[in-house]
N, C-alpha and C positions, 0 to 999 in steps of 0.2 A: 729181684732184686731184697738188698735187705733196708730195709726204713731201722735209721734212726735218729731219738729225737736234739740235738743240737742246746742243750744248758744253757738260760743267758747268767750266765759267773764274768761281769768285767772283770775281776781281778787275775783272772785265767787268760784272757784273753790279752792278745798283742791290740795295744792301740790302735789303732789307725783313721785316720784323723780325715775327712769331708775339705778340700778344697777352696776357704768359705769366694762367693764370687760375691763380689758387685749384686744389690738386686737392683734391676731395672723395667717402672712400670710401666707398663703395656697398653694405650683404651683402643679395645676393640668394640667396629660399632659393626651389631648384628640383624638391625633394622630400620627403618626410618626414623630417625629421632631415638634410638638409644644404643644403648654403649654399657659397659664393659669395665670395670681396668685392673687387670692384674698380673704382678710384680711380682716376679724368677729373674732368677740369674744371668745376671749380659750376655753368658755368650749365649748365645738361647733365643727364640726369638718364635714369637705364638699367631698365632692367625685361625677367625673364622674356616672351618674345612667342610660345613654343614648344619643349617637351620629347618627351623621346623618342624623336629622330631617332639615327637609330645613321650614326654619322661621318657627319652631314653636310658637306654643303661647300658649293656658292654656290649664290645665289641668282639671277632673271632674272625679272623683272616681265612679263608678253603683252599684246601689243594692248591684250587688252580690264581690262585694268586688274587681276590676278588675278598674287600671290605665288608662286614657282616655284623648289623649291631641289630638290635631287644630292643626294642618298645612296649612300655606296657599301658600308655595313655595316660591314667591317669591317678590315682592313687585307692578307689576303691581297686574292692575283688568285681577285676569286671573279664569278659571276653572281647578286652577292643584290642588285647593286644597282637604286636608286629616282630617279624620280623624282616628287615629291608636292606638290602643288599645296597649303597655305596660305590659310587660310576663316576667316569668321565673327568678322570680327575684334572686338574689345568694347574699346568707345570707352573704359570704366570701368576698364580693368582692363587695359589695355593689351599683349592675350593675345589670341591666336589658339586660338579655338575648338574649327576640330576641321583634321582632314589626309586629302585626299583623294590615294589614291593612284594618277596617270598611269598611269604607269610602272610594269613592275617585270620581278628577273630580268637583268640589265641591269650587263653585263663595267663594275664600277669609273666609272661616269659620274660624273665632277669636275662639269659644268657643263652650259648651257644657252645658247641663245642663239635668239630669233626674227625672224625678215624674209618681210615686205611686197611679194610684186611687185606692183612698181607696174600691169604690163597686162593679171592677171588676178584681184587684189589675194586673194587665195589667201592666208594667210600658212600660215610653215613655219618651225616645230620644230628645229633644229638636234641633235642629240645626238653627241658624241666618245666613244666608247666606247675600251678598250684598242687592241683590233684593227684599228676599223671610224669610220667617221665617217657618221652616221646620218640623215635629217629624214624629217620623221612634217607631213605636212599637218593646219593649227590654225583650228578656229573656233570665237568667240568663246562662250565655256561648258561645249566639250568636261572631261570628264572622264575620256575617253580617249584614243586613235587610232581614229577609224575608218574606217585603212586599213591595208596591209601600208608599213612607209616605206622610203623607197629609200636603199644605197645606195651612196655618192660615192664614194669612197674605203676600200683599207687599207692598217694600215700590223703593221711585223713585230711580231709579239706571243709571240716566243716565250725566254724563257730568262728571264724579266723573272723570278726569282725572288732567298731574297739568298746562294745558294747561290754564284749565275751571275751577279747583275746589283745594279745599281744598285736595282730596287722606286720605279723611276720609273714605277708604271703609267698614269698619267691622261695622259688628251689631252686640249686645252679649247681651245674654238671662241671666233672675234669676228665682227662681221662688220661691212665699213665700206667706205665708198670708196671707189672707189683712179681716177682721172685720167677720173671721169664714169660709171662703172662701179658696179659691184657682186661686193666677191669678197672667201669666201670663207677665212677663216687657219686654220687649227692646230698647232699648239704640243704636240711628242709629246718624253720625256725621251731621256738620256741610258740605253743598260741598262747601266752600267757607270760605278762615281766615276771610272777613269781612266783612261784605254784606247783604245785607235782603233777605234771604230765602223765599223759594217763594212755596214751595213745606211746608205742616203742618207735615208732616215726616221728616223733616229738623233740624238736633242740636237740638232734641229729647229725651221723654221715650217715649215709649203710655204700658198700659198696656189690661190684656183681660182675660177670661173667660182659663184651661187647653182646650180644643179644640178649641179655637183660637178664640168665641162668643164674642159680650156685647166685643167692641176694647174703650177705653176710652184715650184718653193723660193724662198724670202723670208731664211731664212736659215740660218746652219750655226753650229758652235760652241758653242747657247747650249744647256750640258747640261739645265739642267729648267726652263722657261717654264713654268708651274703658273697663271698665270693675263698672261691677253692684256688690253687694251684701247681702244680708241676715242675718243679725246680730242677732239668739233671743238672745244670752246671757247681750243685755241691750238695757237700756229702753223698757224693753217688748218686742220689738223685734225690727229692726229696718230696713230700704233698704238703703245701703249707692256707695256712687257711686263715681271713681275719675273724674277728668275734668280736659281735658289743656285752657290755653289760649291761642287769636289767638299771631300775630307775626308781627305788627307790629308798636310798641310800643316800639321797640330798644329791649339791651339785655337787661335791668334790670327789664319789663316789660311785661308783666301781670305776677303775681301770679296765676302757674295750686292750684286749687281748689279740696278739698274733701269735699261731701256734708253727711249731713243725709238728702233723700229725701223723700217729705209726700211719702204716697203710697197713697192716697185716695182720693188730696182737688181736688173739686169745687169750681171755674175751678184750670184748672191745673196751677199750679204757673209759674213763666219768673223765672230763675234762672241771665238772667242779659244780656250775651251775644247779640247780636253785641256793642250794647253801653255800658253796664256797666263790669266793669273790677276788678278788687282784688288789690291791691296794702294795704302793711300791714295788714294784713288782713278785711280789710273794702271795702265795694263797692265802687266805682269811676266812672262818664260818661264821657265819651270818647269824644273831642267836637270832633275827626280827621271828616271829614265828610264823609258820604258814597260812596259808588263805585255809579255811577250808569252809565248810555252808551256815556256821555259828559265825550272822556275821562280825561278831564284836574279835572274834579273829585273824581277822582280816588285815593284814597290812595297808596304808596308811599313803595312797596315790596321791600329788597335788593335780586336781583337776584342771580339767582342759580352759586355757584362756582364752584370750588374745592372741597372749605373749607366743605362742605356735606362729614355725615359721611357715605355715597353711594359712594362717586366720584359726577366728573362732572354730572346732570342730562339734557339733551333732552330732548325739547319741555320745557318749561318750561318760561311763563310770567309772567315774576316780576305784573302787574297790574290784564295779570289773573286771578288774584288766589284772586284777590277782590271782581269778577266777578258770583255771583252767577249761577248755571252751567247752561250751555248751551253759556256761557258769554254773556251770551243778544240779542244771537245769538236763537235761538234754544230753544224749552220749550214742555218738555210734557204734555200730563192729569192729572194732580195730581190720585194716585191711590186711596186716601185716602183723597178726600175732602170732603166726605160726615161724617170727628169726625172737623171738621172747618177751619182755616184759618193758615197759619205762623201769628205771633204777630207784631206788628209793633215794631217798634224796641222807649225802655223806651227813655221815657225822663225825668226820673227820675230814679235815684238806692232807695228811699229809701225803694221802698217794695220787694223788691229783699231778697231773704232768705237767716239768715248765713251759711257764711262760717262755716264747724266741723276744718280747720285748711290748710291752705295755707301751698306749694314750694314754691320756689326755681325758675324764672320762667326759664319757659325752660324745665324743668325737664326732663316736660314726662310724668309722674303718672298713669301707663299701672295695671297692676295684684297688689292682695291686700286678706289680711288673718288676719285673727282676731283670736287670743291665751287667751282662755280664760282658765280654770279651771279645772284637773291639768298641768300647765305649771310653771317646776318650775325656771328655762330661761325668760319665754316666757309671764309670768304669765297677765295679760288682759293687752292686746297690740298688737297694729296692726304691718304689718307692708308689706309698698308698694316699689313696684317693679318703679323707674326710670327712664326708657329706656335711657333716655338722648336730648340734644337739636341736632337739626339734623345737624349745625355746634358748631361740638365739641369745634373750637376753646373757646366757650364761656363759659365750662366748668360746665357748670351743670345738674344734673340728673347723670348717670350712675351708680346704687349705690342703694341698698334695707333700707330702712328709717323706723324705727322702737320710736311709739308714744302715747300715753297711756289714755284711754280716761280724765284722771284732770289734765294732762298733755302733750296736744298736743304742744306738741313743735317737730317736725320731725329732729331725732339724725340718725349718722349715722350708720347702719351694717354690710352690707358688700361692700367693695368695691373694685374700684384692675378694675373693667369697659372699664375704661380710665384712661391713667397715659400722663405726659407731658414729653419733650424731649427739652431742650434748650428752650422751649416756644414754642413748637408743637408737635400739639393733638394728641395721636397715641387709638385707638378705641381700646382695647382687644373683646370686648363683650356687650351686648345690653340686661340686664335681662330684664323680658318681668310678665310671668306669676305664680303662686308661689299657693301650698295649700298643704294646714296645713294633714298629715300623722300618726304621734301620738303624744305625750307631746314631747313638744320642737323641734319637724322634722318635714321639709318637701323635697318639693318637689318645683326646680327654674330652668323658663324654661328662656333656652339666643337663644332667634330669630338671635342674628347676627352669632354664629357660630351653632346657630341647636342643642344646646344642651341641658341635663337635666340635675340638681345635685341635688344630695343628702345633709337636714345638713341636722346633727343630734347629740345631748349630746356624749361628747366622752367618749369609752368604753360605751354607751347604748345606741345603733341600736335598732330602732324595723321598721321590715319588712312595706315597707308600702302599701301591697299588690301585687298583679298582676303575683301571682304564677299561 
């Protein structure tokens, strides 16, 4: 597959206006005495499809039509994560009636992906963890793995805490064809907010064969690409990624980004971080001095306060988040040194790949999905879950947005996850992962409330499988 990157040049694009539908509020009761009111376009309806999932993240459909979803338990670096199967779909209530624990005791599983070997017809389940990528044999109807996992690659995993890191514990896997072969892509976030990394697979995307052989760098300078998808309906097939900017430039900068990622560049492309950020859709060189072990050279980051979406965080060092993993005091050998070295900070942003679109600063784009035809309401549209600013007073994110390939302007699609009462922000939920399950129908996770929502056309619900 020849990978081309589409440049976001509005003057050269045909304008494709998204039809504007009246927004309708829906109050959803998810527990005794608890509810959330979400607003979405009038032609669509929404229900709570699953509850009680601790920090539920991303969804995937298995080859036999079952709905898998990951749970990371909580915000800490832990080994209490799970992979669940949502089952027992009730067509009257539009909810799953049971949850099967497929895997437990995992280290921060963010997503999963399935691939079936065309030669052996064996299906594999890929699970990216903080420290490694593993895969399990999967057979239709399995409720647990039948054999131990294979480890395909290891990732640097030390220093990931609030004191000395950027809290980027997640790894995300996607599988795509490249030049007639299957390649597995995994993204890994940075170890810090704004620093010079020491390991090659920090703020990077790596690809490899389906069995882990022949790993190669695909992207560097990608601060935190939390979701990856191959969209075969666009541009002959393209790999897309959401990505988050850093946090030392105030409440209005930098913009978060959405890239079409070159799948087999040589050498790997550098998407800018740490020294290039995006403003008004264009890369800008950051003149902030990069941190060093000299405390006076460390860029200022606002200290943690009770304004955080999760309340006051203990053990947070404002300057520490601008130090590479280990805080400059302890380093481990790079497990991926054969792939190369961490790139030097860019002195110019001229060769940073063009962005596909951008989001308002600190929106925190996570999961996304593309809706091709036939989708009468959502045809030719991306939906992106904006998780929301970690400091809710900023007010950005906390919504699902929509844009088309022709008009790459994100517009509100689902809102209500954040409201303000006399200037005080109130967090009601945080959208996370999206999985298309039918025409104009999708599942949406909320990792703040531990919910899965089901969105579908009014009077035209389609079972998302899971029976």
